[in-house]
N, CA, C and O atoms as a printed pandas DataFrame, in Angstrom:
     atom_number atom_name residue_name chain_id  residue_number  x_coord  y_coord  z_coord
0              1         N          MET        A               1    1.931  -47.283  -62.835
1              2        CA          MET        A               1    0.798  -47.403  -61.943
2              3         C          MET        A               1   -0.376  -48.015  -62.702
3              4         O          MET        A               1   -0.692  -47.590  -63.813
4              5         N          LYS        A               2   -1.013  -49.006  -62.105
5              6        CA          LYS        A               2   -2.137  -49.682  -62.734
6              7         C          LYS        A               2   -3.401  -48.847  -62.597
7              8         O          LYS        A               2   -3.609  -48.169  -61.591
8              9         N          GLN        A               3   -4.240  -48.907  -63.622
9             10        CA          GLN        A               3   -5.519  -48.217  -63.603
10            11         C          GLN        A               3   -6.499  -48.960  -62.700
11            12         O          GLN        A               3   -6.450  -50.187  -62.606
12            13         N          GLN        A               4   -7.379  -48.232  -62.044
13            14        CA          GLN        A               4   -8.378  -48.823  -61.163
14            15         C          GLN        A               4   -9.739  -48.795  -61.844
15            16         O          GLN        A               4  -10.020  -47.905  -62.646
16            17         N          LYS        A               5  -10.572  -49.761  -61.525
17            18        CA          LYS        A               5  -11.946  -49.753  -62.013
18            19         C          LYS        A               5  -12.873  -50.037  -60.847
19            20         O          LYS        A               5  -12.459  -50.613  -59.842
20            21         N          THR        A               6  -14.105  -49.641  -60.980
21            22        CA          THR        A               6  -15.113  -49.876  -59.953
22            23         C          THR        A               6  -15.761  -51.223  -60.217
23            24         O          THR        A               6  -16.105  -51.540  -61.355
24            25         N          VAL        A               7  -15.928  -52.011  -59.170
25            26        CA          VAL        A               7  -16.587  -53.312  -59.298
26            27         C          VAL        A               7  -17.768  -53.364  -58.348
27            28         O          VAL        A               7  -17.783  -52.669  -57.332
28            29         N          LYS        A               8  -18.741  -54.172  -58.668
29            30        CA          LYS        A               8  -19.916  -54.338  -57.816
30            31         C          LYS        A               8  -19.504  -55.005  -56.510
31            32         O          LYS        A               8  -18.799  -56.014  -56.507
32            33         N          ALA        A               9  -19.953  -54.426  -55.403
33            34        CA          ALA        A               9  -19.620  -54.968  -54.088
34            35         C          ALA        A               9  -20.397  -56.252  -53.836
35            36         O          ALA        A               9  -21.536  -56.407  -54.278
36            37         N          ARG        A              10  -19.766  -57.156  -53.125
37            38        CA          ARG        A              10  -20.466  -58.372  -52.708
38            39         C          ARG        A              10  -21.304  -58.047  -51.486
39            40         O          ARG        A              10  -21.009  -57.102  -50.754
40            41         N          GLY        A              11  -22.332  -58.817  -51.271
41            42        CA          GLY        A              11  -23.177  -58.578  -50.106
42            43         C          GLY        A              11  -24.250  -57.558  -50.421
43            44         O          GLY        A              11  -24.457  -57.181  -51.574
44            45         N          GLU        A              12  -24.922  -57.121  -49.379
45            46        CA          GLU        A              12  -26.031  -56.204  -49.550
46            47         C          GLU        A              12  -25.530  -54.767  -49.667
47            48         O          GLU        A              12  -24.544  -54.382  -49.039
48            49         N          GLY        A              13  -26.209  -54.013  -50.456
49            50        CA          GLY        A              13  -25.875  -52.606  -50.619
50            51         C          GLY        A              13  -26.756  -52.004  -51.689
51            52         O          GLY        A              13  -27.271  -52.712  -52.555
52            53         N          VAL        A              14  -26.926  -50.713  -51.630
53            54        CA          VAL        A              14  -27.736  -50.015  -52.621
54            55         C          VAL        A              14  -27.037  -48.721  -53.015
55            56         O          VAL        A              14  -26.225  -48.175  -52.267
56            57         N          GLU        A              15  -27.373  -48.250  -54.200
57            58        CA          GLU        A              15  -26.915  -46.957  -54.666
58            59         C          GLU        A              15  -28.136  -46.106  -54.959
59            60         O          GLU        A              15  -29.234  -46.635  -55.136
60            61         N          TYR        A              16  -27.960  -44.811  -55.012
61            62        CA          TYR        A              16  -29.041  -43.876  -55.256
62            63         C          TYR        A              16  -28.698  -43.012  -56.475
63            64         O          TYR        A              16  -28.116  -41.936  -56.332
64            65         N          PRO        A              17  -29.057  -43.481  -57.660
65            66        CA          PRO        A              17  -28.711  -42.746  -58.885
66            67         C          PRO        A              17  -29.214  -41.302  -58.895
67            68         O          PRO        A              17  -28.581  -40.449  -59.517
68            69         N          ALA        A              18  -30.312  -41.005  -58.237
69            70        CA          ALA        A              18  -30.845  -39.637  -58.217
70            71         C          ALA        A              18  -29.897  -38.667  -57.506
71            72         O          ALA        A              18  -30.049  -37.454  -57.656
72            73         N          LEU        A              19  -28.926  -39.168  -56.739
73            74        CA          LEU        A              19  -28.011  -38.302  -55.993
74            75         C          LEU        A              19  -26.689  -38.073  -56.706
75            76         O          LEU        A              19  -25.865  -37.287  -56.238
76            77         N          ILE        A              20  -26.471  -38.745  -57.832
77            78        CA          ILE        A              20  -25.210  -38.604  -58.560
78            79         C          ILE        A              20  -25.035  -37.158  -59.014
79            80         O          ILE        A              20  -25.960  -36.541  -59.542
80            81         N          SER        A              21  -23.861  -36.643  -58.806
81            82        CA          SER        A              21  -23.431  -35.299  -59.230
82            83         C          SER        A              21  -24.021  -34.161  -58.406
83            84         O          SER        A              21  -23.774  -32.996  -58.715
84            85         N          LYS        A              22  -24.785  -34.463  -57.376
85            86        CA          LYS        A              22  -25.284  -33.388  -56.505
86            87         C          LYS        A              22  -24.119  -32.869  -55.662
87            88         O          LYS        A              22  -23.226  -33.628  -55.287
88            89         N          VAL        A              23  -24.141  -31.582  -55.373
89            90        CA          VAL        A              23  -23.087  -30.946  -54.583
90            91         C          VAL        A              23  -23.591  -30.783  -53.151
91            92         O          VAL        A              23  -24.627  -30.165  -52.907
92            93         N          ILE        A              24  -22.832  -31.354  -52.208
93            94        CA          ILE        A              24  -23.229  -31.326  -50.794
94            95         C          ILE        A              24  -22.932  -29.958  -50.196
95            96         O          ILE        A              24  -21.837  -29.415  -50.344
96            97         N          GLN        A              25  -23.940  -29.416  -49.515
97            98        CA          GLN        A              25  -23.779  -28.148  -48.811
98            99         C          GLN        A              25  -23.500  -28.388  -47.326
99           100         O          GLN        A              25  -22.656  -27.718  -46.731
100          101         N          GLN        A              26  -24.224  -29.360  -46.727
101          102        CA          GLN        A              26  -24.072  -29.631  -45.296
102          103         C          GLN        A              26  -24.499  -31.056  -44.986
103          104         O          GLN        A              26  -25.385  -31.608  -45.639
104          105         N          VAL        A              27  -23.858  -31.646  -43.982
105          106        CA          VAL        A              27  -24.200  -32.993  -43.514
106          107         C          VAL        A              27  -24.496  -32.903  -42.024
107          108         O          VAL        A              27  -23.743  -32.293  -41.264
108          109         N          ARG        A              28  -25.614  -33.525  -41.613
109          110        CA          ARG        A              28  -25.985  -33.555  -40.187
110          111         C          ARG        A              28  -26.202  -35.002  -39.760
111          112         O          ARG        A              28  -26.782  -35.801  -40.497
112          113         N          PHE        A              29  -25.731  -35.324  -38.567
113          114        CA          PHE        A              29  -25.939  -36.643  -37.979
114          115         C          PHE        A              29  -26.568  -36.447  -36.616
115          116         O          PHE        A              29  -26.061  -35.684  -35.793
116          117         N          VAL        A              30  -27.678  -37.139  -36.376
117          118        CA          VAL        A              30  -28.367  -37.054  -35.083
118          119         C          VAL        A              30  -28.447  -38.460  -34.505
119          120         O          VAL        A              30  -28.874  -39.398  -35.179
120          121         N          ASN        A              31  -28.033  -38.596  -33.254
121          122        CA          ASN        A              31  -28.102  -39.888  -32.577
122          123         C          ASN        A              31  -28.583  -39.630  -31.153
123          124         O          ASN        A              31  -27.789  -39.351  -30.255
124          125         N          ASP        A              32  -29.889  -39.728  -30.963
125          126        CA          ASP        A              32  -30.430  -39.550  -29.619
126          127         C          ASP        A              32  -31.368  -40.702  -29.296
127          128         O          ASP        A              32  -31.479  -41.651  -30.072
128          129         N          GLU        A              33  -32.038  -40.624  -28.164
129          130        CA          GLU        A              33  -32.869  -41.754  -27.736
130          131         C          GLU        A              33  -34.109  -41.944  -28.588
131          132         O          GLU        A              33  -34.699  -43.024  -28.564
132          133         N          ASP        A              34  -34.529  -40.932  -29.342
133          134        CA          ASP        A              34  -35.711  -41.057  -30.192
134          135         C          ASP        A              34  -35.399  -41.631  -31.578
135          136         O          ASP        A              34  -36.157  -42.449  -32.099
136          137         N          TYR        A              35  -34.312  -41.211  -32.155
137          138        CA          TYR        A              35  -33.963  -41.707  -33.490
138          139         C          TYR        A              35  -32.501  -41.425  -33.822
139          140         O          TYR        A              35  -31.841  -40.623  -33.162
140          141         N          THR        A              36  -32.014  -42.099  -34.855
141          142        CA          THR        A              36  -30.688  -41.876  -35.405
142          143         C          THR        A              36  -30.870  -41.599  -36.890
143          144         O          THR        A              36  -31.515  -42.371  -37.600
144          145         N          ALA        A              37  -30.299  -40.495  -37.352
145          146        CA          ALA        A              37  -30.496  -40.121  -38.752
146          147         C          ALA        A              37  -29.279  -39.384  -39.295
147          148         O          ALA        A              37  -28.556  -38.704  -38.567
148          149         N          LEU        A              38  -29.083  -39.543  -40.592
149          150        CA          LEU        A              38  -28.073  -38.811  -41.336
150          151         C          LEU        A              38  -28.820  -38.011  -42.395
151          152         O          LEU        A              38  -29.549  -38.582  -43.206
152          153         N          THR        A              39  -28.644  -36.693  -42.392
153          154        CA          THR        A              39  -29.299  -35.830  -43.366
154          155         C          THR        A              39  -28.229  -35.116  -44.179
155          156         O          THR        A              39  -27.299  -34.532  -43.623
156          157         N          ILE        A              40  -28.368  -35.166  -45.492
157          158        CA          ILE        A              40  -27.431  -34.506  -46.395
158          159         C          ILE        A              40  -28.200  -33.448  -47.166
159          160         O          ILE        A              40  -29.160  -33.758  -47.872
160          161         N          GLU        A              41  -27.775  -32.189  -47.030
161          162        CA          GLU        A              41  -28.395  -31.083  -47.745
162          163         C          GLU        A              41  -27.530  -30.741  -48.954
163          164         O          GLU        A              41  -26.304  -30.700  -48.860
164          165         N          PHE        A              42  -28.182  -30.497  -50.086
165          166        CA          PHE        A              42  -27.473  -30.188  -51.325
166          167         C          PHE        A              42  -27.633  -28.718  -51.675
167          168         O          PHE        A              42  -28.529  -28.047  -51.162
168          169         N          ASP        A              43  -26.767  -28.217  -52.547
169          170        CA          ASP        A              43  -26.802  -26.802  -52.905
170          171         C          ASP        A              43  -27.963  -26.429  -53.818
171          172         O          ASP        A              43  -28.150  -25.250  -54.119
172          173         N          ASP        A              44  -28.747  -27.412  -54.267
173          174        CA          ASP        A              44  -29.926  -27.120  -55.100
174          175         C          ASP        A              44  -31.215  -27.098  -54.271
175          176         O          ASP        A              44  -32.307  -27.266  -54.812
176          177         N          SER        A              45  -31.083  -26.892  -52.965
177          178        CA          SER        A              45  -32.219  -26.804  -52.024
178          179         C          SER        A              45  -32.987  -28.110  -51.893
179          180         O          SER        A              45  -34.192  -28.092  -51.641
180          181         N          THR        A              46  -32.311  -29.246  -52.060
181          182        CA          THR        A              46  -32.907  -30.552  -51.798
182          183         C          THR        A              46  -32.118  -31.203  -50.668
183          184         O          THR        A              46  -31.011  -30.776  -50.339
184          185         N          LEU        A              47  -32.700  -32.237  -50.084
185          186        CA          LEU        A              47  -31.974  -32.982  -49.052
186          187         C          LEU        A              47  -32.428  -34.429  -49.076
187          188         O          LEU        A              47  -33.506  -34.756  -49.575
188          189         N          VAL        A              48  -31.577  -35.292  -48.523
189          190        CA          VAL        A              48  -31.902  -36.700  -48.370
190          191         C          VAL        A              48  -31.671  -37.059  -46.906
191          192         O          VAL        A              48  -30.710  -36.602  -46.287
192          193         N          SER        A              49  -32.567  -37.885  -46.362
193          194        CA          SER        A              49  -32.445  -38.317  -44.963
194          195         C          SER        A              49  -32.410  -39.830  -44.898
195          196         O          SER        A              49  -33.192  -40.512  -45.561
196          197         N          PHE        A              50  -31.504  -40.345  -44.100
197          198        CA          PHE        A              50  -31.415  -41.774  -43.826
198          199         C          PHE        A              50  -31.665  -41.957  -42.342
199          200         O          PHE        A              50  -30.930  -41.422  -41.512
200          201         N          ARG        A              51  -32.704  -42.714  -42.006
201          202        CA          ARG        A              51  -33.013  -43.007  -40.606
202          203         C          ARG        A              51  -32.568  -44.435  -40.316
203          204         O          ARG        A              51  -32.872  -45.351  -41.081
204          205         N          PHE        A              52  -31.858  -44.623  -39.230
205          206        CA          PHE        A              52  -31.254  -45.914  -38.918
206          207         C          PHE        A              52  -31.889  -46.548  -37.695
207          208         O          PHE        A              52  -32.282  -45.862  -36.752
208          209         N          LYS        A              53  -31.982  -47.874  -37.726
209          210        CA          LYS        A              53  -32.351  -48.668  -36.562
210          211         C          LYS        A              53  -31.196  -49.623  -36.307
211          212         O          LYS        A              53  -30.853  -50.435  -37.166
212          213         N          ALA        A              54  -30.609  -49.526  -35.152
213          214        CA          ALA        A              54  -29.474  -50.380  -34.829
214          215         C          ALA        A              54  -29.936  -51.568  -34.000
215          216         O          ALA        A              54  -30.812  -51.443  -33.145
216          217         N          SER        A              55  -29.332  -52.721  -34.266
217          218        CA          SER        A              55  -29.690  -53.907  -33.492
218          219         C          SER        A              55  -28.543  -54.371  -32.598
219          220         O          SER        A              55  -28.746  -55.208  -31.718
220          221         N          ILE        A              56  -27.335  -53.833  -32.816
221          222        CA          ILE        A              56  -26.210  -54.169  -31.946
222          223         C          ILE        A              56  -25.433  -52.904  -31.622
223          224         O          ILE        A              56  -25.472  -51.920  -32.361
224          225         N          ALA        A              57  -24.731  -52.956  -30.505
225          226        CA          ALA        A              57  -23.888  -51.832  -30.109
226          227         C          ALA        A              57  -22.655  -52.389  -29.399
227          228         O          ALA        A              57  -22.734  -53.377  -28.670
228          229         N          PHE        A              58  -21.534  -51.746  -29.623
229          230        CA          PHE        A              58  -20.303  -52.133  -28.944
230          231         C          PHE        A              58  -20.129  -51.257  -27.720
231          232         O          PHE        A              58  -20.221  -50.032  -27.803
232          233         N          SER        A              59  -19.874  -51.890  -26.579
233          234        CA          SER        A              59  -19.679  -51.113  -25.363
234          235         C          SER        A              59  -18.208  -50.759  -25.152
235          236         O          SER        A              59  -17.898  -49.817  -24.422
236          237         N          VAL        A              60  -17.312  -51.496  -25.776
237          238        CA          VAL        A              60  -15.874  -51.202  -25.714
238          239         C          VAL        A              60  -15.295  -51.387  -27.110
239          240         O          VAL        A              60  -15.856  -52.103  -27.939
240          241         N          ASP        A              61  -14.174  -50.739  -27.353
241          242        CA          ASP        A              61  -13.516  -50.918  -28.634
242          243         C          ASP        A              61  -12.945  -52.332  -28.722
243          244         O          ASP        A              61  -12.463  -52.860  -27.721
244          245         N          PRO        A              62  -12.992  -52.955  -29.905
245          246        CA          PRO        A              62  -12.464  -54.312  -30.033
246          247         C          PRO        A              62  -10.949  -54.344  -29.867
247          248         O          PRO        A              62  -10.247  -53.408  -30.248
248          249         N          GLU        A              63  -10.466  -55.431  -29.297
249          250        CA          GLU        A              63   -9.033  -55.616  -29.065
250          251         C          GLU        A              63   -8.590  -56.939  -29.654
251          252         O          GLU        A              63   -9.355  -57.903  -29.691
252          253         N          LEU        A              64   -7.357  -56.979  -30.112
253          254        CA          LEU        A              64   -6.735  -58.201  -30.580
254          255         C          LEU        A              64   -5.751  -58.641  -29.497
255          256         O          LEU        A              64   -4.832  -57.899  -29.151
256          257         N          SER        A              65   -5.943  -59.845  -28.965
257          258        CA          SER        A              65   -5.137  -60.317  -27.838
258          259         C          SER        A              65   -4.249  -61.479  -28.226
259          260         O          SER        A              65   -4.571  -62.262  -29.119
260          261         N          THR        A              66   -3.104  -61.577  -27.524
261          262        CA          THR        A              66   -2.219  -62.726  -27.639
262          263         C          THR        A              66   -2.342  -63.533  -26.359
263          264         O          THR        A              66   -2.192  -62.997  -25.262
264          265         N          VAL        A              67   -2.619  -64.843  -26.504
265          266        CA          VAL        A              67   -2.829  -65.705  -25.344
266          267         C          VAL        A              67   -1.694  -66.719  -25.269
267          268         O          VAL        A              67   -1.345  -67.347  -26.268
268          269         N          LYS        A              68   -1.117  -66.874  -24.072
269          270        CA          LYS        A              68   -0.094  -67.890  -23.820
270          271         C          LYS        A              68   -0.453  -68.602  -22.530
271          272         O          LYS        A              68   -0.643  -67.965  -21.494
272          273         N          GLY        A              69   -0.544  -69.910  -22.591
273          274        CA          GLY        A              69   -0.852  -70.695  -21.404
274          275         C          GLY        A              69   -2.192  -70.348  -20.791
275          276         O          GLY        A              69   -2.372  -70.476  -19.580
276          277         N          GLY        A              70   -3.145  -69.904  -21.621
277          278        CA          GLY        A              70   -4.467  -69.564  -21.121
278          279         C          GLY        A              70   -4.584  -68.152  -20.564
279          280         O          GLY        A              70   -5.655  -67.750  -20.110
280          281         N          ASN        A              71   -3.489  -67.395  -20.597
281          282        CA          ASN        A              71   -3.511  -66.025  -20.088
282          283         C          ASN        A              71   -3.261  -65.026  -21.212
283          284         O          ASN        A              71   -2.480  -65.288  -22.127
284          285         N          ILE        A              72   -3.924  -63.891  -21.135
285          286        CA          ILE        A              72   -3.667  -62.821  -22.095
286          287         C          ILE        A              72   -2.368  -62.146  -21.693
287          288         O          ILE        A              72   -2.244  -61.632  -20.581
288          289         N          VAL        A              73   -1.396  -62.150  -22.606
289          290        CA          VAL        A              73   -0.096  -61.564  -22.300
290          291         C          VAL        A              73    0.121  -60.229  -23.011
291          292         O          VAL        A              73    0.992  -59.446  -22.631
292          293         N          LYS        A              74   -0.677  -59.983  -24.041
293          294        CA          LYS        A              74   -0.509  -58.744  -24.786
294          295         C          LYS        A              74   -1.802  -58.456  -25.532
295          296         O          LYS        A              74   -2.467  -59.381  -26.000
296          297         N          TRP        A              75   -2.167  -57.181  -25.649
297          298        CA          TRP        A              75   -3.346  -56.834  -26.432
298          299         C          TRP        A              75   -3.157  -55.445  -27.018
299          300         O          TRP        A              75   -2.384  -54.623  -26.526
300          301         N          ARG        A              76   -3.900  -55.224  -28.092
301          302        CA          ARG        A              76   -3.896  -53.903  -28.704
302          303         C          ARG        A              76   -5.270  -53.629  -29.308
303          304         O          ARG        A              76   -5.977  -54.540  -29.738
304          305         N          GLN        A              77   -5.619  -52.366  -29.326
305          306        CA          GLN        A              77   -6.902  -51.960  -29.885
306          307         C          GLN        A              77   -6.862  -52.111  -31.404
307          308         O          GLN        A              77   -5.874  -51.754  -32.046
308          309         N          LEU        A              78   -7.948  -52.645  -31.972
309          310        CA          LEU        A              78   -8.028  -52.789  -33.417
310          311         C          LEU        A              78   -8.334  -51.441  -34.046
311          312         O          LEU        A              78   -9.220  -50.720  -33.586
312          313         N          LYS        A              79   -7.605  -51.104  -35.091
313          314        CA          LYS        A              79   -7.864  -49.873  -35.828
314          315         C          LYS        A              79   -8.891  -50.166  -36.913
315          316         O          LYS        A              79   -9.024  -51.306  -37.357
316          317         N          THR        A              80   -9.602  -49.155  -37.330
317          318        CA          THR        A              80  -10.611  -49.329  -38.368
318          319         C          THR        A              80  -10.244  -48.512  -39.597
319          320         O          THR        A              80   -9.434  -47.587  -39.536
320          321         N          ARG        A              81  -10.866  -48.882  -40.718
321          322        CA          ARG        A              81  -10.754  -48.094  -41.936
322          323         C          ARG        A              81  -12.003  -48.374  -42.768
323          324         O          ARG        A              81  -12.641  -49.412  -42.592
324          325         N          PRO        A              82  -12.350  -47.479  -43.653
325          326        CA          PRO        A              82  -13.532  -47.698  -44.478
326          327         C          PRO        A              82  -13.376  -48.925  -45.358
327          328         O          PRO        A              82  -12.261  -49.268  -45.752
328          329         N          VAL        A              83  -14.476  -49.589  -45.670
329          330        CA          VAL        A              83  -14.455  -50.743  -46.546
330          331         C          VAL        A              83  -14.299  -50.258  -47.977
331          332         O          VAL        A              83  -15.119  -49.485  -48.472
332          333         N          MET        A              84  -13.246  -50.714  -48.634
333          334        CA          MET        A              84  -13.000  -50.354  -50.022
334          335         C          MET        A              84  -12.516  -51.588  -50.751
335          336         O          MET        A              84  -11.862  -52.457  -50.175
336          337         N          ARG        A              85  -12.843  -51.647  -52.002
337          338        CA          ARG        A              85  -12.370  -52.784  -52.796
338          339         C          ARG        A              85  -11.873  -52.249  -54.113
339          340         O          ARG        A              85  -12.626  -51.617  -54.854
340          341         N          ARG        A              86  -10.623  -52.490  -54.411
341          342        CA          ARG        A              86  -10.051  -52.044  -55.666
342          343         C          ARG        A              86   -9.568  -53.265  -56.437
343          344         O          ARG        A              86   -8.997  -54.197  -55.872
344          345         N          VAL        A              87   -9.806  -53.232  -57.706
345          346        CA          VAL        A              87   -9.369  -54.310  -58.582
346          347         C          VAL        A              87   -8.498  -53.697  -59.658
347          348         O          VAL        A              87   -8.895  -52.729  -60.306
348          349         N          ALA        A              88   -7.326  -54.249  -59.850
349          350        CA          ALA        A              88   -6.420  -53.738  -60.871
350          351         C          ALA        A              88   -6.922  -54.126  -62.246
351          352         O          ALA        A              88   -7.330  -55.266  -62.468
352          353         N          ARG        A              89   -6.892  -53.184  -63.159
353          354        CA          ARG        A              89   -7.263  -53.455  -64.555
354          355         C          ARG        A              89   -6.065  -54.002  -65.302
355          356         O          ARG        A              89   -4.921  -53.640  -65.027
356          357         N          LYS        A              90   -6.339  -54.854  -66.225
357          358        CA          LYS        A              90   -5.245  -55.401  -67.044
358          359         C          LYS        A              90   -4.976  -54.530  -68.228
359          360         O          LYS        A              90   -4.090  -54.832  -69.028
């Protein structure tokens, strides 16, 4: 089995070094008409909150379709998975 290493992700992203090694006690997600937020509480009586502003929303799940002669003959719902990138070490 090849060893894995962590590589810097392409595109935009940030890390929060102050949160490294903290132990999570509870996670809360709120999504209502006033705001959307993710709050993570740690066992050392601290917490971090992320407030989100969304600019797009999907009204239906995405589908992958097969078209023949201009007609959709078959379709299936696209499955999702978290974005991960692994690079094999030499």
